[in-house]
C-alpha positions in Angstrom: 35.3 -40.6 -94.6 35.9 -44.4 -94.9 36.0 -44.8 -91.1 32.6 -43.1 -90.8 31.2 -45.4 -93.4 32.5 -48.5 -91.6 30.9 -47.2 -88.4 27.6 -46.6 -90.2 27.7 -50.2 -91.7 28.4 -51.7 -88.2 25.1 -50.3 -87.0 23.1 -52.3 -89.5 20.9 -55.0 -88.0 19.3 -57.1 -90.8 15.7 -58.1 -90.0 15.4 -61.4 -91.9 11.9 -62.1 -90.4 10.6 -58.8 -91.8 12.3 -59.3 -95.2 10.8 -62.9 -95.3 7.3 -61.6 -94.5 7.5 -58.9 -97.2 8.9 -61.3 -99.8 6.3 -63.9 -99.0 3.6 -61.3 -99.4 4.8 -60.3 -102.9 5.2 -63.9 -104.1 1.9 -65.1 -102.7 -0.1 -62.0 -104.0 1.4 -62.3 -107.5 0.7 -66.1 -107.6 -2.9 -65.7 -106.5 -3.6 -62.8 -108.9 -2.1 -64.3 -112.1 -3.9 -67.6 -112.2 -7.4 -66.4 -112.9 -9.0 -63.3 -114.4 -12.3 -62.4 -112.9 -15.2 -60.6 -114.8 -15.0 -56.9 -114.7 -17.7 -54.4 -113.6 -19.1 -54.2 -117.2 -20.0 -57.9 -117.3 -23.7 -58.8 -117.1 -25.1 -60.2 -113.9 -25.8 -63.5 -115.8 -22.1 -63.7 -116.9 -20.9 -62.9 -113.4 -23.1 -65.5 -111.8 -22.2 -68.1 -114.3 -18.5 -67.6 -114.1 -18.4 -67.6 -110.3 -20.6 -70.6 -110.0 -18.4 -72.5 -112.5 -15.2 -71.6 -110.6 -16.6 -71.3 -107.1 -14.2 -73.6 -105.2 -11.1 -72.3 -107.0 -12.1 -68.6 -106.5 -12.6 -69.3 -102.7 -9.2 -70.9 -102.5 -7.6 -67.9 -104.2 -9.3 -65.5 -101.8 -8.1 -67.5 -98.9 -4.6 -67.2 -100.3 -5.1 -63.5 -100.7 -6.1 -63.2 -97.1 -2.9 -65.1 -96.2 -0.9 -62.5 -98.2 -2.7 -59.7 -96.3 -1.6 -61.4 -93.0 2.0 -61.5 -94.2 1.7 -57.8 -95.1 0.3 -57.0 -91.7 3.1 -59.0 -90.1 5.7 -57.0 -92.1 3.9 -53.7 -91.1 4.1 -54.8 -87.4 7.9 -55.5 -87.8 8.3 -52.0 -89.1 7.5 -50.6 -85.7 11.2 -51.1 -85.0 11.9 -48.6 -87.9 9.1 -46.1 -87.4 5.8 -46.6 -85.5 3.8 -44.2 -87.7 4.9 -46.1 -90.8 4.0 -49.4 -89.0 0.5 -48.0 -88.1 -0.1 -46.9 -91.7 1.1 -50.3 -92.9 -1.4 -52.1 -90.6 -4.2 -49.9 -91.9 -3.2 -50.7 -95.5 -3.2 -54.4 -94.7 -6.7 -54.1 -93.3 -7.8 -52.2 -96.5 -6.4 -55.0 -98.6 -8.9 -57.4 -97.2 -11.9 -55.5 -98.7 -11.6 -56.5 -102.4 -11.1 -60.1 -101.4 -14.1 -60.1 -99.1 -16.3 -58.8 -101.9 -15.0 -61.4 -104.3 -15.6 -64.1 -101.7 -19.2 -63.0 -101.2 -19.8 -63.1 -104.9 -18.4 -66.7 -105.1 -20.8 -67.7 -102.2 -24.0 -66.1 -103.6 -23.4 -66.7 -107.3 -26.5 -68.6 -108.7 -27.0 -68.7 -112.5 -30.7 -69.2 -111.9 -30.9 -65.9 -109.9 -27.9 -63.8 -110.9 -29.0 -60.4 -109.6 -27.2 -60.8 -106.2 -23.9 -61.7 -107.8 -24.3 -58.8 -110.3 -25.0 -56.3 -107.5 -21.9 -57.4 -105.5 -19.8 -57.3 -108.7 -20.7 -53.6 -109.1 -19.1 -53.0 -105.7 -15.8 -54.4 -106.7 -14.4 -51.0 -107.8 -15.3 -49.5 -104.5 -13.3 -52.3 -102.8 -10.4 -51.4 -105.0 -10.8 -47.8 -104.1 -10.4 -48.6 -100.4 -7.3 -50.6 -101.1 -5.7 -47.8 -103.1 -6.6 -45.3 -100.2 -4.7 -47.7 -97.9 -1.7 -47.8 -100.3 -1.8 -44.0 -100.6 -1.7 -43.6 -96.8 1.2 -46.1 -96.5 3.3 -44.6 -99.4 2.7 -41.0 -98.3 3.8 -41.9 -94.7 6.9 -43.5 -96.0 7.7 -40.4 -98.0 7.3 -38.1 -95.1 8.8 -40.2 -92.3 11.6 -42.1 -94.2 12.3 -40.0 -97.3 14.9 -37.8 -95.7 17.0 -40.7 -94.4 16.4 -42.9 -97.5 15.8 -40.5 -100.4 15.5 -43.3 -103.0 12.9 -45.1 -101.1 11.1 -41.9 -100.4 11.1 -41.0 -104.1 9.7 -44.5 -105.0 7.0 -44.2 -102.3 6.1 -40.7 -103.6 5.6 -42.1 -107.1 3.3 -44.8 -105.8 1.3 -42.1 -103.8 1.0 -39.9 -106.9 -0.2 -42.9 -109.0 -2.8 -43.7 -106.3 -4.0 -40.1 -106.2 -4.4 -40.0 -110.0 -6.2 -43.3 -110.2 -8.6 -42.3 -107.4 -9.3 -38.9 -109.1 -10.0 -40.7 -112.4 -12.3 -43.1 -110.6 -14.2 -40.2 -109.0 -14.5 -38.6 -112.5 -15.9 -41.9 -113.8 -13.0 -42.1 -116.3 -10.9 -45.1 -117.2 -7.6 -45.5 -115.4 -6.1 -47.1 -118.5 -2.5 -48.2 -117.9 -2.6 -46.9 -114.3 -4.8 -49.8 -113.3 -1.8 -52.1 -113.9 1.0 -49.6 -113.2 0.0 -48.6 -109.7 -0.4 -52.1 -108.3 2.9 -53.0 -109.9 4.7 -50.0 -108.5 3.3 -50.8 -105.1 4.7 -54.4 -105.3 8.0 -53.0 -106.3 8.0 -50.7 -103.3 7.3 -53.6 -101.0 10.1 -55.7 -102.8 12.6 -52.9 -102.3 11.6 -52.5 -98.6 12.1 -56.3 -98.2 15.6 -56.0 -99.7 16.4 -53.1 -97.3 15.1 -55.1 -94.4 17.3 -58.0 -95.3 20.3 -55.6 -95.6 19.6 -53.9 -92.3 19.1 -50.5 -94.0 15.6 -50.1 -92.6 16.3 -49.4 -89.0 15.8 -46.8 -86.3 17.0 -43.3 -87.1 20.5 -42.7 -85.6 20.3 -41.0 -82.2 22.2 -37.8 -81.7 24.3 -37.0 -78.6 26.4 -34.2 -77.4 30.1 -34.5 -76.8 33.0 -32.1 -76.4 33.5 -31.9 -80.2 29.8 -31.1 -80.8 26.7 -33.3 -81.7 27.2 -36.5 -83.7 25.2 -39.5 -84.7 25.6 -42.7 -82.7 
């Protein structure tokens, strides 16, 4: 009924701080990831050491920006405690996991020495493991959203489920030592879309506490 819809809309409380934190995370992460392509795991130790040594300062700055993005993500996860404490906790765990790839890259930038490239090459081989930890964190967060918020917000739950499935497939392929192919780009993109959608829902006040139920003479109803 129209009156019911009006009552539902009146309960919305936009969280502009949360929306701003999530939006800032997406913008800062995209900006820091697009400006420079790093050597992949197949690069030789000499190539890795040479590249990192040549771009050392720039790479360090990019990793600091990445840590800033992780801080924004953690801040958003903390704000989500107003929506669901379990989702908030999963988000904080994911934000912690997101630090690992950047820390490995930062170590490579510090130790890179073209005259002695073995150390940089060894750390570069660990980059995929850092990515695995990140995707485990994303999987935990997306799966928690699906379970905890999917019933109230079916579209958000479906999007989170797609992200979780993508993470599972990617991790299985990684364990099988098979190339993720397009998934290596699709899964991170789908995660960014999930956060962007959640940012919009926070701005609109759609992400909020589940309505409480109370008994009255006409039967239980949502407040």
